[in-house]
N, C-alpha and C positions, 0 to 999 in steps of 0.2 A: 121609296124602296129603293130605286136605283140610287138614291143621294146616300142612304145607309151604307147600301154594298160598296160604293167607293170608298166611303169612311173607313168600312172595315179595312178594305184591300190595303189602303194608303198608313194606315196603323199596322198591320200585320206583316206588310212586306219586309221592314228594316230586321224582324225577327230572324227572318230566313237568308241565309247568304246566297249573293249572286255571283256567278261567275263569268267569266269571258265567253266559255263553251260549256255546254252541259253535257260534252262528249263523253262515253266510256272511255278507260284508259285504254282499251285496246284501239277505237277509233282515233283517239288522239295520238297515240304511237303512229299510227299509220299516216296521219296528215304531217308529222314531223320527220318521219322514215322517207317519205317520198319527196322531200325537199333535198334535193343534191347538197349536200354539204362537204365534198371533198375539201381538204385543207387549201387548195388554192383557188377555191370558187367562192371569190370574195362576196359575188351577187346572192349565190344559195345562202351563204353565212347571213347576209344582212337581212333576207326574208326570213330566217329561223330567228333571228334576235328580234326582228318585228312583230313576229307572233308570239315570243316569249314575253315580251315587254306588255303585249296586250292582255295575255293570259295571267301574270302575275300582278300586274296592277288590279286586276279585277278581284283578286284577293287581299288587297289592302297595302299592296309594297309600293314603295316609291324605288323608281332605279336610276342609276348612274351607268353611264357609257362613258367608259376612261378610253379615249383616243390611244393608239399605240402607232409604232412603227409599220410600215408597209401596208397600210390600208387597214388594219388590223384594230381590235378594240376587245374591250374586257368590261363584260357587264356585269353589276352588281344590284341586289334588291335588298331593301329592309326596311320595316316599319319607320314612319316618321319619327323622330327624337326618341327611336329606341336604343338602348345598347345591347347588341347581342352578343352572346358568348360562343352560339354553334353556327359553324359553317357548312353549308352544303355546296359540294363543288361537283362540275360537271364542264366536260369540253363538250364542244359542238360540230367537232370537224370530225369527219371519219376519212378512211384511207381508199375510199372509192371516188374516183374521178368523175369529172362530169359527163364523160362519154363512156362510163363505165356500163355494159350491160344489166349490170346487177344494182337495180333501181326501185324496184317494188316491193312491196309489204304483202306478205302471203300467210294465211294461216290454215294450217291442216292438223289432223291428230297426232303429228310429231312436234308442232311447236309453232312459234311464230319466226318466220323467215323474212330478211330483208337488210338491207345496208345500215349498220348501225343498231340492231335491235338490242344488242346487249353491250356494244361498245360505241356510243354509251347513250343512245336516245331512250334506250329501255330505262336506264338510269335517271333521265330528265322526265319522263312519264311517271316513274315511281315516286319521284320527288313531288310531282304535281299531285299525286294522289294522297300522298302524305298530308301536304299542306293543305288539299282540301279538306281532309277529314278532321284536322285539327281544328281549323276554321270553324266547322259546324260545331264541334265541342265549347269552342270559346276563342273567340278572336284574339285575345289577348295572348295566346298560346304562341303567336307566330314573332311576338316581340323579341324574342330570344334568338331568332333564326335571321341569318344572312346567307344569301344567295349569289354564287360567284361562277361565272361562267367565260370561258377563255375559247379561242378560235384557233388554236396552233398547237394543240398537245401532241398531235400525231408525228410531229416533226419536232419533239422535245420542248415545246413553249418557249422559243428563245426570246420571242418578243414580250411575252407575258408573264413570264415566273417572276419576274422582280414586282409589277402590279399586285399579282396574286399575294406575295408575300407580304407586300405595304399593306393591302386591303385586310389583312388577316390578323394584324396585330390586334390584340386584345381578345381576342378569340381563343377558346380554352378545349372545344371540341370539334374535330374537323372530320367530317364524311366524305369519303371520295366514292361517287356512284359508280364506278367500275363495277364489273361483273364477277370479281373474283375468279374463280376455276369452274370447271366444267361441272365438278361434283358439289359446288356451291362451297368451298372451304374461303374463308376470310385469309387475307394476306396478312402473313406476320412479318415478313421481311422482304426487301425487294435488290434485286443485283442494281449495280450501277452501270452503267454503259459509256464506252466510250467510242467512237467512229474515228478511225486513223486513215488518212487517204495518203499512201507512199507512192510517190514518183521516182523512177530511175532514169537518168538519162543516160545516153550513148552517145553514139555518132553515126549518121546516115550515110549511105554509100550505096551504088549501083550493085545490086546483087551480081551481074555478070561481068561489069569491067572492074570492079575496086573491091571485090568482095571483102578482101584482106584489111581494107583500110578502114572499114566499118566497125562499130562497136554496138552489138545487139542488146539493147534493153530488153527486150522481151525476153530472151534467153537468160540474160542475167536474172532477172526478177523471178522467173521459174525455178532458176536454182535455190533462191531463198525462201520460196514459200514453203515447202515440205517441213522445214525445220520450224518456223513460225507457228504455222498451223497446228503443229504436234505439242505445242505448249499447253492444248487444251487440257484441264484437269476436271472431269465432271463431278466428282466427289466433292471439290471444293467451290462447286458453281463458276468455274472459271472457264470461258468457251472464247475460243478464236474461230470466226467465221470469215473464210474468205468469200466477200459478197459480191465484188464486181471486179473484173479483169477487163482491162484494155490495153491496146498497144499497136504500135506502127501504123502506116498509112496504105500500104499495097504490097504485093508479094514481092515484087522484084526491087524492094528498097531495104537495106538493113535497117530494122527495128530502131528508130534514134530514141523513142521514148514508150515507155511502158507504166501503167498505173495499176494500182490495185487499191481496194477499199474493204477495211476490216471493220468488222462490227466485235467489239471486247465486251462483254460480259463478266462481271466480278463482284464478289461481296466484298474481300479482304483487299484493301489498297495495297498491300505489300506484293499480291499475286499481279495487279497491273504494274507496278513498277519493276518487278522481276522481267515482264514482258517488253516493256520500253527500254530497259538497260540492254536486253538482248537486241532489239530493233536498231537501237544506237549504234549498238558494237557492230552489227554485221553491214548496217549502210555507212558507216564510218571508214571502213576496211575494205571497200570494194576495189577490184581490180583498177589498174592505170586506163584512166580514159573514161571511167564511170563517176555520176555523182548522184545523189540523193536528195530529195525533199520530203518533208513529213508535215503534215497539217492535221488537226484534230476539231474537224467543225461541229461536234457535238462531245460534250463532257459532262454526265450526269454521274452524281455520288451516289453509291448504295445507301440503302435505308436499313437501319438497324431494327430488332424487336423492341429497343428500349422505347421507341415512340409509339409503338400500338399496344403495348403490353396492357395498359389500365383500361382502354376500352374493351380490347378483347375480352378481357376477364369478366367484366360486366355483362357482355353480351352474351358469352359461355354460361352465364347465370341465368339469364333471361332466355337463353334457347332451351336450358335443361327444364325450365318451370314451363316452358310452351312444348314441351316435347317434340323440338327441332334438333335433327343431329347437326352439329356444329364442330367443325375442327379448322385448324390454321394450316399454314404452308408458306414456303419459300417460294419467290415467284422470280421468273427470269425477267419479266417485262418492267418496264420504267413508267411512272406516271407523275401526275402534279405532285404527289406526295413525295418524290424523292426530292423534290423542291421545297415543299411546306416543312420538312423537317426542321430547316432553320428559323421556323418562326418561333421565338422564346414562349414555352408554356403551351403551347398548342398539341394535344395530343389527336391522335390519327386512326381513323378506322377505314381500312381498305378494302372494297369489294362488298360494299353493301347494296350494289344494284343487282337488279335480276340477273339470273346466269344461266349459261348454255352451252354451245359450242360452236365451231368454225368461224372463230374471232379473227377478222380481217381477210377472211375468205368468202365466195361467192354462196358458201353454203351456211353463212351465220345464221344462227338458230336460235331463240329464246325457249327456255323451257318455262312453259305457262304457269306451272304450278310455282314456281321459284317466285314469280312476280308477288302473289298473295304470302308466301313465306315470309319475303323480305319485309314488305311492308308491315305486318305482323310483329315482325323482331323490332324494327325501326321505331315503330309507334308505342311500343310497351316502352323501350328507353326512354323516349322524348316526353313520354305523359309523368314519367319519375322526375324528368329534371326541368320541367317547365314550370 
């Protein structure tokens, strides 16, 4: 009888999927949330990558880790010899540093709380849940799907954007597992962003002995800022944020150098160019004895609705059938979708991850019901396209 039992078990086992872990999505989310993956925490990022390799290999995916600059890498997964047409995108890094007090997962009546629960480890947990469901229905379902993970999105993906775009060639549908908005809206379009670092140079002098020989860069910069900040036009989604100010060395020395860091968000490139024209004009005509230098460490172009329309229309139809309210909105944040718009033939859906509130803050919270709603929505589309 023992022999017959063992034979039956060995025959039946292949009929059922095996996974690296049988954790519920909440327990899996807790596991990955409590691995700190602040953008500069390379050890934490490596730990999460190792966990995901084990998890997705158990679903039948083979992985490739593409080494990048600065100790970083991009992870991709696909079924061996398959030709995927659908891309699932997620970033592994969060804004919470290794020494942040906000490190733990918690769940209560108001939702799930923790670093990255919506941005975007919740998206990774949803991705896993969808893939596990598809495999139980038919393992061949996974052949059309490619997974792509980067580790520097929160600083603009400077090292990974080229790799992501190259690895996306041949894909026709790309799902960005960002959370969308607090109300569950999908992203119709996204602002572009340019970070501008303006440095004014003056001349140092002793504040008591040679005050009149100094050129106060702090004061001169202060004169420029009101006009520059006033270029904000909210109705055009154009904003000028004076984010960081610094200058001088000590109170008894005339300020020799002053710096400001601007965050510029825009939709229309012409609005950005008008601002830059004004900035150049003002800094090229400073009073005698002053000079300026300008750097743009981050420059990401805006994303228009033409890249999202196809999938949004399809998902609105599905949502109506599922009796899910679904609308779209322009957002001011940037994501990897801003870069992926350059991939020929790739339609994008941004915000398919679970949503909530408090993104980038120590009150980050997922609305639990959003996880199930997004899972149903995405599965419905996938079943029709696999």
